[in-house]
Steps between C-alpha positions, in 0.01 A plus 500: 500500500211368293202649322193339348397656168112510413351611176210722597268374224562141607481510875162345521529271214485111544835345593689826518743533797752751371895450497745509759838651450812536713681824461733662402503347138601610149284685243420180309392316809257791571361464143478129564315545831242746330445253220435206742273714696323578163529869536447640142714764346401839668264300719464578867616275780552516888745355733485313835815521706645196686798492736570882465605701811182586680564875497496489123240246438232703670580814315560383143221551254371176336517675168877560496644396171710173511805676352517759771417253785779280356753790537383561851551125580850503358597811711369343821680168417828690505453640845646366829292497817607850609431647152161352519429661834613842355277437204199409725564823688526710174167345379335576838622869481355531144174330616472756781553771264235366261244490792563861584451594136189281457660282213336164399535210737773330305855598390606554137757267363697810395536604851588155639762434243677837539488451885684166446790678312537772761563318826812709549265797568374344830682435841417196697531456881454136589333422837322827522148395503289777652494853625619400841812317351574808291447738787727309731772496241445883437543576870788272559678630187406859534364520148287805542668831581228576775599175671863590496424814712301324771649397834498141579237511766257654243584229236371240752155660497464491114241266347710284250197424289410871456875575414497217253176602330625861461820381340309254265270770385790737465696245285193382314610148583313167557544151659512151345489179698892518520576866541473869426526640145519868400577699189868640469638782284605272198348607162210284388548352155194428265606180345164412339296779336192286482569395130856370452585222748852449633689240297496148654823290542625266214362187663150643445551620144544212274256268310726252674739605774786291624720509809839361402804402699853402386573145607875551444515826695242481780645804667358715205164654577185348326348692199151538370467478121164618353419315170474557213846651523729634230853364460651800668271455803599130522861597481479750781327242714787257450756763580305570824500125569874476412399211265635408156162357393154412634626142510687595809187615663181367664151647541401534871160674437280591213195731457246569227173373378649370178609199709239271663753250631823520722829527318794275543811674619688425171225602235636629172510879533484556116166291480358690788576822325344369182184412699490837653528652157227304362267587789594856478428509130124402532280754338275569799414388850240251368779311328688483828183362668475243231872389544450455881178315445669263251773440748228387746335279233830326421607470858819659376790434738813547286658785305507321153126449505444856616701615202291299258170604652594866461567446132175305433220707652299461188451127598263600794149627511466734800205672656605750785137608580390219725673510830399166663329166448201654682498811282494263188200309658322830553581604149359184338166501710441873429570430126220230526260755641533394866464758771798399728385778753190294579495363854478153364874535414614600859662159555581406139848356436618761239857382540419132436259574211771717334760238545291233324390727218861608434622139463247460224658776300860433571590819664669524839477789748812682587567810727490692173180355328408208297746343256540185269740383245363539138597315179785742400834302481726566786844584372774364736833659508629387844263220609446155359157366390285378780151418570288815557426540866134551596351524842179322377454150344 
């Protein structure tokens, strides 16, 4: 499931397209997406839903928070096909209730999340798709006490559709494309109170999260390790993996915006933990933006360089306000007193003009803003001296 995040105050600006994000993700990946979408702290944004189940996409508010919609995406990702059918029925029942009570024409994230944690409160009958199907089953199975008392010749005269409609209204049930769903007597649990979201799994919690397997004992289950991690957490991970050290393990998957390149399976876990500690220690979200922009500038593709970049952010000048080359062009023109809203600029190449002007000042445009290397000496702890990389001559 994907969403596109749009900052409300930039939606009509030159060169702004929002940012696409595949869910579910971790907390820091959400922060990263909001930064790339140029949503200011406490600023408003809205979402566009891609590849979501149709019954949800048409009922979700575009102003759901990204954190809440992420939890919902995780819950749905854990459902099998039958659970998804039950969930669709539960959503439909709540929707019908909202219509009767004249609620707004979208559903709250709180309600949808709580429904996803309470599928045991609903019964599902696959293949029962309409009142006639339900009525026929009711008559054949003698579900209603009244039907039990009728002679066979009378049963043949009953309208199966009317019987099904009566039973559906009595049950308070509804139909999905795959079957019939109704509420049972299980107690409904409120998992989400509207403020405190349910905890996400380990693989979505770290600045860097690693899935590890033991090469020497492939029968042992894989383990997710969220970094930065204390030594006790690392020891418990090794115990679960039945491994003596991380040298016996390989990385099969990694997550987290601290990395902009794929990891080799045998990366040094201690170095990865150090990188996660350095990124975690940044004083504010702007420093994390600057780090990711610097990674783009340096075309970073290895762990040693990522460690050195994280320790040398003073070596970069960074402007997070301008979101694209086109916005940079518009900024320069307006600064010169030009009215870019004039019809003469309807076909103007803002993107090309911005790119040419940016080359002149030595900055490059990244997903996080404009950045360049300054004259501060770059202190190398893990990498050797090399020629500075620039995308421009």
